[in-house]
C-alpha positions in Angstrom: 15.0 -2.6 -3.4 12.3 -0.5 -1.9 9.4 -2.4 -0.2 6.8 -0.5 -2.2 8.4 -1.6 -5.5 8.6 -5.2 -4.3 4.9 -5.2 -3.3 4.0 -3.6 -6.7 6.0 -6.2 -8.6 4.3 -9.0 -6.8 0.8 -7.5 -7.3 1.5 -6.8 -11.0 2.7 -10.4 -11.5 -0.5 -11.6 -9.9 -2.6 -9.3 -12.1 -0.8 -10.4 -15.3 -0.9 -14.1 -14.5 -4.5 -14.2 -13.1 -3.1 -15.5 -9.8 -4.4 -14.3 -6.4 -2.6 -13.9 -3.1 -4.3 -13.9 0.3 -1.8 -11.4 1.7 1.5 -9.7 1.1 4.4 -10.6 3.3 4.7 -8.5 6.5 7.9 -6.9 5.3 6.3 -5.4 2.1 2.6 -5.1 3.1 1.4 -1.5 3.2 0.1 -0.6 6.6 -1.4 2.8 5.9 -3.4 4.4 3.0 -0.3 6.4 2.1 1.8 3.3 1.9 -0.9 1.6 -0.3 -0.8 4.6 -2.7 3.0 4.4 -2.7 2.8 0.8 -3.9 0.3 1.8 -6.5 2.5 4.6 -7.7 5.0 2.0 -8.7 2.7 0.2 -11.1 3.6 2.3 -14.2 7.3 1.6 -13.5 6.9 -2.2 -13.0 4.4 -2.6 -15.8 6.0 -0.2 -18.3 2.6 1.2 -19.0 1.1 4.7 -19.0 -1.5 6.0 -16.6 -4.5 6.9 -18.8 -7.1 7.6 -16.1 -8.2 7.2 -12.5 -10.9 5.2 -10.8 -12.6 6.0 -7.6 -13.9 3.1 -5.5 -16.0 2.8 -2.4 -17.9 6.1 -3.1 -20.9 4.9 -1.0 -21.1 3.9 2.6 -22.3 0.4 1.5 -19.3 0.1 -0.8 -16.9 1.1 2.0 -18.5 -1.4 4.4 -18.3 -4.1 1.8 -14.5 -3.8 1.4 -13.8 -2.6 4.9 -12.4 0.9 4.2 -13.1 4.3 5.8 -13.4 6.4 2.7 -13.2 6.4 -1.1 -10.1 5.0 -2.7 -8.4 6.3 -5.9 -6.7 4.0 -8.4 -4.7 4.4 -11.5 -6.0 3.0 -14.8 -3.2 1.7 -17.0 -3.4 1.7 -20.8 -3.6 -2.1 -21.1 -6.7 -2.1 -19.0 -8.8 0.1 -21.3 -10.7 -1.5 -24.2 -12.4 0.1 -27.1 -16.1 -0.3 -27.8 -16.7 -3.7 -29.4 -13.4 -5.2 -28.2 -13.1 -8.8 -26.9 -12.0 -8.5 -23.2 -10.1 -11.4 -21.6 -11.6 -12.8 -18.5 -8.3 -13.8 -16.9 -8.2 -12.4 -13.3 -11.9 -11.5 -13.2 -12.4 -13.6 -10.0 -15.5 -11.7 -9.1 -17.2 -12.6 -12.4 -19.1 -9.4 -12.6 -19.3 -6.4 -14.9 -20.2 -3.1 -13.2 -21.8 -0.2 -15.1 -19.9 3.0 -14.4 -19.7 6.6 -15.5 -16.5 7.7 -17.1 -15.4 11.3 -17.1 -13.0 12.8 -19.8 -11.3 15.8 -18.4 -10.7 18.9 -20.4 -7.8 19.8 -18.2 -5.8 18.4 -15.3 -6.5 19.3 -11.7 -3.0 19.7 -10.2 -2.5 18.7 -6.6 -2.9 21.6 -4.1 -3.3 22.2 -0.4 -7.0 22.7 -0.4 -9.8 20.6 -1.9 -11.3 21.5 -5.2 -14.9 22.7 -5.1 -17.6 20.9 -7.0 -17.9 23.8 -9.4 -14.1 23.7 -10.1 -14.2 20.0 -10.8 -17.3 20.2 -13.0 -15.6 23.0 -14.9 -12.7 20.7 -15.7 -14.9 17.9 -17.1 -15.0 17.7 -20.9 -17.7 14.9 -21.1 -19.3 12.0 -19.3 -19.7 8.6 -20.9 -20.9 5.1 -20.0 -18.2 2.6 -19.2 -17.9 -0.9 -17.7 -15.6 -2.0 -15.0 -14.5 -5.6 -14.7 -13.2 -5.8 -11.1 -10.7 -8.4 -10.1 
């Protein structure tokens, strides 16, 4: 089995059970950003869930320094991780014990991958609405 799939299965098991791991074994640990995204791309497969959105982390210099990364990170949001207004949200796995206010963006249309970066105006044109949301980081 592919090392990215093995890493994703281990991480998904941790997320579902509320367990934590200090590190992945050397033979499955992603060593580059691209490998990390390859592991994350396996989450819909190992979870059987749909990707319903994306999250961007470490958008500020202070945030990047806090988690030790060189730039913002994108992450998939799976359907089981979205709760409707008024829902009771389980605390399993919320090791940080914090709730972060966020801005959510509903897109009017997809922005397909391409060779050049989208301009701010192109991205804003694709946004349908902005709404308040809350993130419960692990």
